[in-house]
N, C-alpha and C positions, 0 to 999 in steps of 0.2 A: 626582513627582506621586502622590498617594495614590488608591487606588481608593475611590470613594464607595459606600456600602452602604445600600440602601433600608430604611427602617423601616416604611413603609406601602405595601407592594407591592399591586398589583391582586389581586383574590381568587384568580384562577386561578394566579398566581405562587406562592401559598402551598401549592399542591398538591404532593405529592411528584413526583419525576421521572416516575413511571409514569402520572401523571394529566395530562390535557391538556384544553383547551377542546373541546367537541363540534363536530361539523361545522356545526351551525347557530349557533354562537357564542352560546349562551344560558347554559350552565353548564359546570362541570367534570365530566368523566366519566372513569372509569378506562380506560386504554388496553387493558387486558386484555379488556374487553368489546368486542364487535364494534361498530364505529362506524357511524353513519349515513353516507349519501353525503356526501363532503366536497368542498369547493371545490378544484378542481385549477387553481391559479393560480401563477404564479411567486412566489417568496418576496419579500415587500416589507418585512418588519421583524420584530423579535423582542421579546417581552415576558417570556418565561420567564426567571426569574432564579434564581440560586443560592439554595438553601434557607437558606444561611448569611448572605445579605445582610440588612442591617438599617437602612440609611440611605435617605432619600427618593430615589425614582427620578427621574433628570433628565428634565424635559420631560413632556409628556402621555403617558398610557399609549396604546399602539398595539395594537389587536387583532391577534393572530397569525393567519397562514394555517395551515390544517391540511393543505395539500397541499405536496409538495416537488417542485420542478422540477429536472431534471438540466441543469446548465449545459453539460455536454459532449454532450448529445444532445437530441432533440426529445421524449423520453419524459417524461410527467408522471404521477406516481403519488400515491396517497393515503397519508399517513403513518399507519402503525398501530403502529410500534415506538417505544419510548421513546428509542431511539438517534436518531430523526429529529425529536425535539422541539427547537425553537429554544432558544438559551441566550444570555443577555446579562448581563454584569457588568463594571463599569468600562469598559475600552476594548474588551472582547471582545463582538462582536455576531455570533453564529454562527447559521447557518440550521439546524444540527443538532449533535448531541453526539458526532460521530465525528471523531476526530483521527488523522491519518496519522502513525504513529510514525517516527522517524528510522531510516533503513536505509542502511548503507554499500553503494555499488554500483560504485565505482572508475571512474566515467565522468568523468575529468578528464585534462587534459594532464599531462605530467610536471612542469610548473611549478606545477600546482595550479589552473589555469584550467578551469572547467567546460566540457565539450564542448557543442557546439550542441544535441545531442539531449537534454540535461538540461532545457531549457526545455519541450520537448514532453512529457517524462515528468511533470513536475509540473503542467503545464497540463491534461493528461489527467485528473488527480486533483483538480482544483480544486473539485469538488462537496463535498469534505470540509469539515466545520466549520472545521478548521484544519489546515494542512500544516506539518510540521516537517521541515526538510531533514536529509539525512545529516550526520554530524559534519564540521565544517569546522575545520581547524586555523588558529588565529589568526595564527601566525607560524611560519616555518620552524624556529625553536627548539623549537616544540611539535609538529613533524611526527610523525604516528603511523603512517604507511604510504605506500607508493608509489602515486601517481596518486589520492590522496585530495584533494579540493578544499581551497582555503584562501581567506582574505580579507585579503590583505596589500598587494597592489599595485593600480595603476589598472587593469591588465588583468583582475585578479580581480573588481574592482568592476564593470567593463563586462560581463564574462561573466555575473555573477549578476544584473545589471540586466535582461538579456534574459529570465532566468527569472522574475523578479518581474513584469515587464511582461506576460509570457504568462499568468501566473496571475491577475493582476488583470484582464486582458482577459476572462477567463472567470468573473469574479465571485468569485474565491477570496481567501484570506488565508494568508500564509506567514511563518513565523518561521525564522531561521537558527540552527542549533545550533552553538555554539562548543565545540570538542573539543581540549583540549591533551593530548598523549600522556603527558607526564611520563616515567616510566621505560620506557615502551613502546618497542618496535621496536629497530632495529639501524642502525648507520652506513650499511649498504648500501641502506637504504630512506629515507635522509634527504638532502636537497639539500646540507646543510652537511657531510655525511659525518662528523659528530662523534658522541661518545658521548651518549646521552640522559641527562637528569637528573631525579631524583624527590625526594621528601621525605627518603628515606634510601637508602643504597647497598644496596638489596635487589633482586636480579634477578628477572625473570619466570621462573617454572619452565618447563623444557622449551624446545624450539626455537621460534623466532619466524619469521614470514613475512618474506621479503625480496623484492626485485623480480625475482629470478631463482630463487626456490625457498624453501628454509628454511635457517636457520643457528642455531647455539647463541646463546642470549640473552646479551648483554653485561652486564657489571657496570655499572650506572648510577652517575653521580655523585650525591652528596648535595648538594642545592641549598643555596646560601648564602642569607643574608637578602637580598643584592643580587639573586640569581637569583629569589627569590620576588617582589621588587618589580618586576623586569623582566617576569616572567610576568603579573602583574596589569596592567602597562602594555600588554603585548601584547594582552591580552583587551580592554582599553578601546579601543585603536586599531582592533581588528577589529570591535567593536560599532559604532563610529562609521562604519566602512566599510560595515557591513551596512545601516545606515540610508541611507547615500549610494547603495547599490545598490537601494534601494526596498523592503527587507524591512519587514514590519509590526511586527516585534519580534525579540528574540534570546532563545534558550534556552541556558543554561549547562549543559554536560554534566558533571554531578557524579556520574555513575553508571558502572557496568560497567568498573571498574578504571582509569579515566583519572585525570588529575592530582588533581582535587578529591576524588575517591573515595580516592585514595592517601593524602591527608592525614587522611581520616576513619577509615581502617582501622587495625587493630592491628598487623599484620605488615609494613606498608609505611611506617608512620610511627613510627620508633624515636627520634625527635629528643628531646633533653633541654632544648631551649629552650621559649619560650612557644608555639611552633607544635606542640610535642609534648605539653606539659602540657594545653593546650586544643586538642583535635583539630578543633574547629569554627572556630578563629580564621581560618585561611586562607580558608575558604568565605565567612565573614561579611565579611572585608575585600574579597574579590574582588567579591561581589555588591553591596556598598555602592558600590564604585567604578563598577561597571557601571550601577547605577541612576542615578548622577549623570550618566552619559553618555546613556543611552537614555530615562530616565524609568522609574520602577518599573513603571508600567502597561504598559510594552513589554518587560518582562523576566520570563522564566520560569526555572525550575530543575528539572532532572531528577535524581532520586536513586534508588538501588537498594540499600537497607539489607540487608546480609547476603548480597549477591550474590557467589558464590565464583569468578566468572570471573577467569581469569589468575592464579589462586592467591591471591585476596584472602581475608582472614580477619578476621572481626569477631566477637569472643566474645560481646559483649552490645550489640547495636546500639541497643536502646531508649533508654538514657540519653543516648547521644551524639546521636541524631537528634531526640529530644524537645528537648534543649537547643538544637540548631541551629534548629529551627522557632520556638521561643520567641524566639530572637535575631533571626530574620528577619521575624517577623510585623509589627513596626513599619514595615518598609520598604514594605509593601503591594504585593508582587510581583503580576504578572499571573496567575500560577498556579504550582502545584507539580505536577510530573509524576512520579508515584511508581510504581515497580514492586514487585510483591509477591514473596515468597520462601517456599519450602517450610518453612524453619526459623524464619522470623520474619514474622508476619502484619502487614506494614507498614501496609496500608490501614486495618485496623480499629484498630491501636494508635495510629497517628499522626493519623488524621482529627480526633480531638478536640483535638489540639494545633496545628492549622492553621486560620487564620482566613480564608483566601482560597479561590479556586476550586481544585479538585483534579482532575487528570487521572489516571486509573488505567490501568495496563498490567499485565495478568495473564498475558501470553503469553511473557514473557522466560524463556528456558531451558526452555520447554515447547512442546507442539504448538500450532498456531495456535488462537487464541481462537474458539470457536463463538459464533454470534450469541446463543443463550440465556444463555450465561455473561456476555457483555458486557451484555446487558439486565439481568441479575440484579444486577450491580454498581450500576446506576442505581436500580433499584426498591428495593434495600435501602439506598440513600443512602450507599454506601461512597465514592462519588465523584460529581462533577458531569458529567464527560466521560470517554470511554473512548478510548484510543489503540490502534489496530490496525496491524500491520505487513504480514505476509504476505497478509492479506485484501485490502489496498489494492494490494499488488504485482501480484497476478494479476487483480484486478477493479478497473480504474481508475474505474469508475462505481459504486463500492460503495454509496453512499446509494440510488441508483436501484434497484439490485439488491435491497437490503433491503426497500425499499418494495414491490417486485414479488414478494417472497417467493422469490427465487432461491436455490437450494441452495448457491451459492458453492463450486462443485466444480472450477473451473479449476485445473489443476496448475501448479506452479512449474517453469519451464524451468531446471533446476539446471545444465545444461551451460553456459548463458550467464549465470548469475547474477552472476558477477564478471568478466565480460569488458568490453570497451571499445566495443562496437558497439550498434546499436539492437535487435538480436535478443535476445529474452528481457528486454527493457527497455521498449520502447514499442509492441510488437506484440501485447499482450494485448487481446482484443476487448472492446468494451462489450456490454451486453445487447442493445441495438438492432442492433449489427452481427451478433451471433449470429443474430438473428431474420431479418435481411434478406439475409445472405450466401447465395451460391449453394451448394447441396449439393456436397460434394467427396468423398463416400464412394465406396468401390469399387462398391457397389450401383448408385449413380447413373451412374458411369462406364461400367459394363458395360451398363446399360440403354440409355444413349445410343449406345454403340457398336453394340449389337444393332439398335436402331431405324434407325441410319444405313445398315446393310447390307441392310435389308429392301427389297423392291421397292415402288414407289409404290402407295398404297392405292386401291382402287376405291371409288366413292361408297357409303356405308352399311357399309363394311367393319368399322367399330368396333362395329357391332351384331351381328357374327357371333360364333360360339363361339370360345373361347380356343384357343390353340395346343395341339397334342398331341404335340409333339416335334420340330418343324422348327426353331424359333428358340430358341437356348440363352440365354434371359434368366433372371435370378434368380427363383426361385420356381416354375420349370417343370421342365425336364429337366436334371439335373446334368451339368456339363461333365467331360470326361476330365481326369486329372491333368496339370498343367503340367510339361513336361519340364525347365523351369528352376526349381530349388527356390527358395522365398522370394519368388516373384513371382506376382501374381494373373493368372490367365489372362484373355484377352479373347475371349469367345464370339462367334461370328459366325453369321448366318443362312446357310442353304444356298442358293447360287444355283441356278437351274434346271439340272438335269443334273449336279449335283455333290453330294458329301456334306459334312456339317458338319465343321469342323476347328477346333481351339483354337490361337490365336495367342499366342506368348510375346513377351517384350519385344524380342527380337532377330528376330522373325519378323513384320514389319509387314504384308507382303502375301503370305500363304501361298497356294499354288496349290491348287485343289480336287483331292481325291483322285479317280482315275479310277473309273468305274462303267460297267456295261453300257449300251449305247445304248438309247434308247427312241424311240417314234414321235413325230412332231411334234405330233399331237393330244394324246398323253399329256403331253408337255412343256408345252403351253399350259394344260392343265387343272391340272397341278401348280403352275405359276407363279401362276395365279389363286388357288388354294387357299392357297399359301404367303403371298401378299400379305395375304389376309384374316386369317390366323392371326397373322402377325408383328405387324401394326399393332394388332390387338385386344389382344394381350398387352402390347405396349409401353405402350399407354394405361392398361391395368389396372395395370401395375406402377408407372407414374408416380403414379397416384392413391393407391397403397398405401404409398408411401415416407413415413417419418416426417419431420417438420420438423426442421431442424438447429438 
């Protein structure tokens, strides 16, 4: 099925991506200007279309909402960023222009069935305009690593169906990325235990990861024409399984040194047959076969021209990739997912050669993409959508955070980045959870401990003067050093007749230090004074603590 392109789109759809309907729905206004108060309603439809669309829009035009609602929380925000503008073209009806990039996380059983926690992971991020899964190997012949998921058996289909159902229940859209390893990996990381095969017998430079460490890269087999036909059939079967599992579409991973990229590159395709003379032939044949299975409107392609990962070398990417896009344009794919490169500006060079929607990724092999750079890609019309990886990893409610002008500073839990449990995977908080969770800082803990040790307050004690040294709470009298290095001391109030003492982690109930005896009248006066001081300070400290 071909993507229909509108020729007479509504007036606001002809605005550049940085321009959107105003809050009162009367005219187009630049998003860089401060908007009027917008309607904060759940998203009901999209009319923003690609600036490259040219055929009539199907059905009546629907006015877009200017508010974006978080499907994963109760928070509703006003859209002020071009990243939050709706986008519609062909089969894509997206509430925003944020795409979650595919990221390998190793959360699968050894047979390739996704772990149950994978459903929660993607459902948490369902606010994205589009989710693209981690790379999934289509068949064990193309396995590219240990505990990377696949789509080959009924168990795999059932496992992925729980993921798609969870995403759809949150109003999301999700494509499965098919990733054939080609020459990648090692027999110790393959269920078949065999030597991997690529376009030519060229090994990966350096050691490769295996399930129990690292090992020297093996010499891969050169694929025969029968192997090539089998690889295409494996992809087709996996795409069919993806639709059975409930995915909204499929993305072919033709980037980052995997099989399709190996056929396009100079140093990994040394063939002397037709697949060597025309480096685009394998990709065109594979995508044509996939489009016949899924429908072209459900098929995307990811490319990374000039990406040097795993020793890939492309001396002159421009002629190869321009020819590839010209050959693929008649198919009418759902989108092209393109990564930029320091040595080859793929976005600016290839955009004029592509007729369909374009997703840009500018963070590959770089630091995480800042929000202003992602917005610049849209305002300069280098792409229609932007994919982000690490920002979605640590901020599951990324669209809501962008709408709320959150600085996006949650760090990555690198220790659990590639483990097999929920930690560092589904435990990143949403913005709403950060605002509503109970404070857990040392300051709060010490304040609570100090208040708990104070005597009961007398009526009106909170209006008395602050403590002058009896209760060791933060911001008053500093506590003595903790005898246990590396642990925060727990200050305590002085009980009547005793001196203040600092409790360490192994000293839960310290005894008061002895002091000279005092008269009963003096003890009673001191207890009343201590009660007023402790409770006045605890209330003052509680009011001064910053929100977490």
